[in-house]
C-alpha positions in Angstrom: 0.0 0.0 0.0 1.4 3.4 -1.0 2.0 5.8 1.8 -0.1 8.9 1.4 1.9 12.1 0.8 1.3 14.8 3.5 -0.4 18.0 2.4 2.3 20.5 1.3 2.2 23.7 3.3 2.5 27.0 1.4 5.9 28.5 2.4 6.3 31.3 -0.2 4.1 34.4 0.4 2.6 36.5 -2.3 5.0 39.4 -1.7 8.0 37.1 -2.1 6.6 35.6 -5.3 6.0 39.1 -6.6 9.6 40.2 -5.7 11.2 37.2 -7.3 9.0 37.6 -10.4 9.8 41.3 -10.8 13.5 40.6 -10.3 13.4 38.1 -13.1 11.6 40.6 -15.3 14.2 43.3 -14.7 17.0 40.9 -15.3 15.5 39.6 -18.6 14.8 43.1 -19.8 18.5 43.8 -19.7 19.4 40.3 -21.0 17.0 40.7 -24.0 18.6 44.0 -24.8 22.1 42.5 -24.8 21.3 39.3 -26.7 19.0 41.0 -29.2 20.9 44.1 -30.1 24.5 44.1 -28.8 26.0 42.7 -32.0 24.1 45.2 -34.1 25.1 48.0 -31.7 28.8 47.1 -31.9 28.9 46.8 -35.7 26.4 49.4 -36.9 26.4 52.0 -34.1 29.8 51.8 -32.4 31.2 51.0 -35.9 33.7 48.2 -34.9 34.8 45.9 -37.6 32.7 42.7 -37.6 35.8 40.6 -37.4 36.9 42.1 -34.1 33.3 41.8 -32.8 33.4 38.1 -33.8 36.8 37.6 -32.1 35.6 39.3 -28.9 32.3 37.2 -28.7 34.3 34.0 -29.4 36.9 34.6 -26.7 34.3 35.7 -24.2 32.2 32.6 -25.2 35.0 30.3 -24.5 35.5 32.0 -21.2 31.8 31.6 -20.5 32.0 27.8 -21.0 34.6 27.8 -18.3 33.4 30.4 -15.9 29.7 29.2 -15.7 30.5 25.8 -14.1 33.1 27.6 -11.9 30.5 30.0 -10.7 28.2 27.0 -10.0 30.9 25.2 -8.0 31.6 28.5 -6.1 28.0 28.9 -5.2 27.5 25.2 -4.2 30.5 25.5 -1.8 29.2 28.7 -0.2 27.7 28.5 3.3 26.3 31.7 4.9 23.4 32.5 7.3 21.4 33.7 4.3 22.2 30.7 2.1 24.5 30.2 -0.8 22.9 32.2 -3.5 21.3 35.3 -1.9 24.7 36.9 -0.9 25.9 37.1 -4.5 22.6 38.7 -5.6 23.1 41.3 -2.9 26.7 42.2 -3.7 27.1 41.9 -7.5 23.9 43.6 -8.9 25.3 47.1 -8.5 28.5 46.5 -10.5 26.4 44.7 -13.0 24.2 47.8 -13.4 27.3 50.0 -13.9 28.8 47.7 -16.5 25.5 47.6 -18.4 25.4 51.4 -18.7 29.1 51.6 -19.7 28.7 49.1 -22.5 26.2 51.3 -24.3 28.2 54.5 -23.6 31.0 53.7 -26.0 30.2 56.1 -28.9 29.7 58.9 -26.4 33.0 58.3 -24.6 35.2 57.5 -27.6 34.9 59.7 -30.7 37.4 57.7 -32.9 35.6 56.8 -36.1 38.0 54.0 -37.3 36.4 50.5 -37.2 39.8 49.1 -36.1 40.4 51.7 -33.4 42.5 49.9 -30.6 40.7 52.1 -28.0 37.3 51.1 -29.1 38.2 47.4 -29.3 39.8 47.5 -25.9 36.7 49.3 -24.4 34.5 46.6 -26.0 36.5 43.7 -24.6 36.9 45.1 -21.0 33.3 46.3 -20.5 31.8 43.1 -21.9 34.2 40.9 -19.8 33.3 42.7 -16.6 29.5 42.6 -17.4 29.7 38.9 -18.2 31.5 38.1 -15.0 29.0 39.8 -12.8 26.0 38.5 -14.8 27.2 34.9 -14.7 27.4 34.7 -10.9 24.1 36.6 -10.3 22.3 34.6 -13.1 23.3 31.2 -11.7 22.3 32.4 -8.2 18.9 33.7 -9.4 18.0 30.5 -11.1 19.4 28.3 -8.4 16.9 30.0 -6.1 14.1 28.5 -8.1 15.0 25.1 -6.8 15.7 26.3 -3.2 12.8 28.7 -2.7 10.7 25.8 -1.6 11.1 22.0 -1.2 7.7 21.3 -2.7 7.4 20.8 -6.5 3.9 22.2 -6.7 4.8 25.4 -5.0 7.9 25.8 -7.1 5.7 25.4 -10.2 3.4 28.1 -8.8 6.3 30.5 -8.2 7.8 29.8 -11.7 4.5 30.4 -13.4 4.5 33.9 -11.9 8.1 34.4 -12.8 7.6 33.4 -16.4 4.7 35.8 -16.8 6.9 38.7 -15.7 9.9 37.5 -17.8 7.7 37.2 -20.9 6.4 40.8 -20.4 9.8 42.4 -19.7 11.9 40.5 -22.2 9.5 41.5 -24.9 9.8 45.2 -24.2 13.2 45.7 -25.9 12.0 43.8 -29.0 9.1 46.2 -29.2 10.7 49.5 -28.2 14.2 49.3 -29.7 13.0 48.7 -33.4 10.5 51.5 -33.2 13.1 54.0 -32.0 15.6 52.6 -34.5 13.2 53.4 -37.3 12.5 56.8 -35.9 16.2 57.6 -35.5 16.8 56.6 -39.2 14.2 59.2 -40.4 15.6 62.5 -41.9 13.8 64.7 -39.3 14.6 62.6 -36.2 15.5 64.5 -33.1 17.5 61.6 -31.5 20.4 59.8 -33.0 20.9 56.0 -33.0 23.8 56.4 -30.6 21.6 58.1 -28.1 18.8 55.5 -28.6 21.2 52.7 -27.5 22.6 54.8 -24.6 19.0 55.4 -23.4 18.3 51.7 -23.4 21.6 50.9 -21.7 20.6 53.4 -19.0 17.1 51.9 -18.6 18.6 48.3 -18.6 21.2 49.1 -16.0 19.3 51.4 -13.6 15.8 50.0 -13.9 16.3 46.5 -15.1 19.2 45.5 -12.8 17.8 47.6 -10.0 14.7 45.4 -10.0 16.9 42.3 -10.4 18.5 43.2 -7.0 15.2 42.5 -5.3 15.9 38.8 -5.5 18.8 39.3 -3.1 16.8 41.3 -0.5 13.3 39.9 -0.6 13.7 36.1 -1.4 14.7 33.3 1.0 16.3 30.0 0.5 14.3 27.3 2.2 15.8 23.9 1.2 18.4 23.1 3.8 21.9 22.5 2.5 24.0 19.6 3.8 26.9 20.8 5.9 29.2 18.6 3.8 30.2 20.7 0.8 30.4 18.8 -2.5 34.0 18.4 -3.7 35.1 19.7 -7.1 35.1 16.2 -8.5 31.6 15.5 -7.2 30.3 18.7 -8.6 31.9 18.1 -12.0 30.8 14.4 -12.0 27.2 15.2 -11.4 26.6 16.0 -15.1 27.9 12.6 -16.0 26.0 10.6 -13.4 22.7 12.6 -13.4 20.9 11.3 -16.4 18.1 13.8 -16.2 20.4 16.8 -16.0 22.5 15.3 -18.8 19.6 15.2 -21.2 18.5 18.8 -20.4 22.1 20.2 -20.8 22.7 18.3 -24.1 19.4 19.5 -25.6 20.4 23.0 -24.5 23.8 22.7 -26.2 22.1 21.8 -29.4 19.5 24.6 -29.0 22.4 27.1 -28.6 23.0 26.8 -32.3 19.6 28.5 -33.0 21.3 31.7 -31.8 22.7 32.0 -35.3 19.2 32.4 -36.7 18.1 34.9 -34.0 21.3 37.0 -34.5 20.2 37.5 -38.1 16.7 38.6 -37.2 17.6 42.3 -37.0 19.4 42.1 -40.3 16.5 40.3 -42.0 13.9 42.9 -41.0 16.2 45.9 -41.6 18.2 44.9 -44.6 15.7 42.6 -46.4 12.2 43.9 -45.5 13.4 47.5 -44.9 11.8 48.3 -41.5 12.9 47.2 -38.1 9.4 47.8 -36.8 8.0 44.9 -38.8 9.7 42.7 -36.3 7.4 44.2 -33.7 4.4 43.5 -35.8 5.4 39.9 -36.3 5.7 39.4 -32.5 2.2 40.6 -31.7 0.4 37.2 -32.0 2.8 35.6 -29.6 2.3 38.5 -27.1 -1.4 37.7 -27.2 -1.4 33.9 -27.1 1.2 33.6 -24.3 -1.2 35.4 -21.9 -3.6 32.5 -22.3 -1.0 29.7 -22.6 -0.6 29.4 -18.8 -4.2 28.0 -18.7 -3.0 25.1 -20.9 -0.4 23.9 -18.5 -2.6 22.1 -16.0 -4.5 20.4 -18.9 -1.3 19.3 -20.6 0.2 18.1 -17.4 -2.7 15.8 -16.8 -2.1 14.0 -20.1 1.7 14.4 -20.7 4.7 13.7 -18.6 7.6 16.2 -18.8 9.6 14.1 -21.3 6.7 13.8 -23.8 5.8 17.4 -23.4 9.3 18.6 -24.3 9.6 16.2 -27.2 6.4 17.6 -28.7 7.4 21.2 -28.1 10.8 21.0 -29.8 9.5 19.0 -32.8 6.5 21.4 -33.1 8.8 24.5 -33.1 11.1 22.9 -35.7 8.2 22.0 -38.0 6.7 25.5 -37.8 10.1 27.2 -38.7 10.5 24.7 -41.6 7.1 25.7 -43.1 8.0 29.4 -42.7 11.3 28.8 -44.5 9.6 26.9 -47.4 7.1 29.8 -47.9 10.0 32.3 -47.8 12.0 30.6 -50.5 9.9 32.5 -53.0 8.4 35.3 -50.9 11.2 36.2 -48.4 11.3 39.8 -49.6 7.6 40.4 -49.8 6.3 41.7 -46.5 2.6 41.3 -47.4 3.2 37.5 -47.6 6.1 36.6 -45.3 5.2 38.8 -42.3 1.7 37.1 -41.9 3.4 33.7 -42.2 5.8 34.6 -39.5 2.9 36.0 -37.4 1.1 32.7 -37.6 4.2 30.9 -36.5 4.6 33.3 -33.6 0.9 32.7 -32.7 1.8 29.0 -32.2 5.1 29.7 -30.5 3.4 32.0 -27.9 0.8 29.3 -27.2 3.5 26.7 -26.2 6.7 28.6 -25.2 5.5 29.8 -21.7 4.4 26.3 -20.6 7.6 24.9 -22.1 9.8 27.3 -20.1 7.9 26.4 -16.9 8.2 22.7 -17.5 11.9 23.0 -18.3 12.6 24.8 -15.0 10.6 22.2 -13.2 12.7 19.5 -14.8 15.9 21.3 -13.7 14.6 21.6 -10.1 13.7 17.9 -10.1 17.1 17.0 -11.5 18.6 18.8 -8.5 16.2 16.8 -6.3 17.4 13.6 -8.0 21.0 14.6 -7.3 20.2 15.1 -3.6 18.3 11.7 -3.6 21.4 10.0 -5.1 24.2 11.7 -3.1 22.7 13.5 -0.2 24.1 16.8 -1.5 22.3 19.5 -3.6 24.0 21.0 -6.6 21.8 23.9 -7.7 24.8 25.9 -8.6 26.4 23.3 -11.0 23.1 22.2 -12.4 21.7 25.6 -13.3 25.1 26.9 -14.3 25.3 24.2 -17.0 21.8 25.1 -18.2 22.8 28.7 -18.4 26.1 27.8 -20.1 24.1 26.5 -23.0 22.2 29.8 -23.3 25.5 31.8 -23.0 27.0 29.7 -25.8 24.1 30.8 -28.0 24.7 34.4 -27.1 28.5 34.6 -27.3 30.3 31.8 -29.3 27.3 31.5 -31.7 27.0 35.2 -32.1 30.7 35.4 -32.8 30.1 32.9 -35.6 27.1 35.1 -36.7 29.3 38.2 -36.9 31.8 36.2 -38.9 29.1 35.0 -41.2 28.1 38.6 -42.0 31.4 39.1 -43.6 31.4 35.7 -45.2 28.1 36.2 -47.0 29.2 39.6 -48.4 27.4 42.0 -45.9 28.8 45.5 -46.2 28.8 48.4 -43.7 29.6 52.1 -44.0 30.9 54.6 -41.5 28.2 57.1 -40.6 25.4 55.0 -42.2 23.8 52.2 -40.1 21.7 51.1 -43.1 23.5 50.2 -46.3 21.7 48.6 -49.3 22.6 44.9 -49.6 22.6 42.9 -52.8 19.9 40.3 -53.6 22.3 37.5 -53.1 23.2 38.7 -49.6 19.5 39.2 -48.8 18.7 35.6 -49.8 21.5 34.3 -47.6 20.3 36.4 -44.6 16.8 34.8 -45.0 18.2 31.3 -45.2 20.2 31.7 -42.0 17.3 33.5 -40.2 14.7 30.8 -40.9 16.3 27.5 -41.8 18.8 27.3 -38.9 16.2 27.4 -36.1 14.1 24.8 -38.0 16.9 22.2 -38.1 18.2 23.0 -34.6 14.8 22.6 -32.9 14.3 19.2 -34.5 17.7 18.0 -33.4 17.3 19.4 -29.9 14.4 17.0 -29.3 16.6 13.9 -29.5 18.3 14.1 -26.0 14.9 14.2 -24.3 14.3 10.6 -25.5 16.8 9.6 -22.8 15.2 11.7 -20.0 14.0 9.1 -17.5 12.9 11.1 -14.5 9.2 10.4 -15.2 6.5 8.1 -14.0 7.2 5.8 -11.1 10.9 6.7 -10.8 10.0 10.4 -10.4 7.3 9.6 -7.8 9.7 7.4 -5.9 12.5 10.1 -5.8 10.1 12.8 -4.6 8.4 10.6 -2.0 11.6 9.3 -0.5 13.3 12.7 -0.5 10.3 14.2 1.3 10.4 11.4 3.9 14.2 12.0 4.4 13.6 15.7 5.0 10.9 15.0 7.5 13.1 12.5 9.4 15.9 15.0 9.4 13.7 17.7 10.7 12.4 15.4 13.4 16.0 14.5 14.4 17.0 18.2 14.6 13.9 18.9 16.7 14.8 16.1 19.1 18.3 17.4 19.4 17.0 20.8 20.3 14.6 19.3 22.9 17.5 17.3 24.5 19.6 20.4 24.7 16.9 22.5 26.3 15.7 19.6 28.6 18.4 19.9 31.3 18.0 23.7 31.4 14.3 23.4 31.9 14.8 20.9 34.7 17.3 23.1 36.4 14.8 26.0 36.3 
């Protein structure tokens, strides 16, 4: 006979959920600005040679691959009264805000117009390196909190649903506002330059975005007790090999990072092929509408699909939609009246599934961390989430460096003092192919690792049940120890 699970008490209050959600929104506003427009800013606004931008992103990407796991190991070995993640969120968000503003201040601080200026290149390297260092540690800490904010899977799902709502809203804002202001700045009678547009958004991202992000360090608690035995470096590194659930998630993420090539070309497609950056805003409207209703689908889907099946269907579905869009665009890629509605239909479907997909993926990561604790007695939020984040960083550094190099390889041309240069038809076709076909192939391939994800069904229930029992027994032992300590004192009184 199965032992009935005790009712899970609610530990995380509404105020704390709101603070954690707003913090994630602020962080992702800044991150969307960086990942969506930094390469364009460096090449077309700061006017740095694409080859040097590619070199910088590649070097920083290799460093990312190393420093993300190191940040995870550092966090897992941290023991303070406030936990192991909160201290880093308190101390590193201020320098992160400063670095964000500095990155987008380059054209205002350095007037050299040469695309190979040593001063501009050094400024780019140093400011991005410092930003990346601060961001990595705070990012791993923030997402590690999603597994430590509560020991109960249902409550973690409730928290992450709220977080994902705020992240979807805030991360969409740069993709709406930046293209509109870019088109305005390109108009002959514009009263603001493209340089000042990007400085303005750097200021908003640093002051407002990262300012909100700091709330996670001051308003959120870690509630899953950490073992006093710190995991060794070998144990932390070996967890990826021995934890089959985490291994599948990370491998899929590594494949997904290649989709960054397509997304890096999004700005170039809408600006240099279709002629207006604001068309990218129009194409995103359906997803902005459908994601608001997509959260209602999650309970229904969870009743019929386990996490593995759900992720397999999501990745295959995304890939199929992108493939259809690409096939339509082979003939109509330069005709906005046809291709933009096709992209909008695709975005309608993406918006319907992407939010539940993100929630399920974070749930899987938290359960992979639980599985690690069940196997070893030690939790590895730092290493687990750092590896997941590493795959995203590869997409936004190494892959973007490849994208910057591809711009030169396909014949893309730039001109000092002119952010928009007419490209040839051949170059436009190549931009379309990279923008649409790469995500289609990558999404389909990224589904394969989930076939091996085995933390489902009876195995999942066993892990969660036994882990809950262990925690209850540990809590009972600690309570008994406290009673034994206070017993003689009470007797003496």
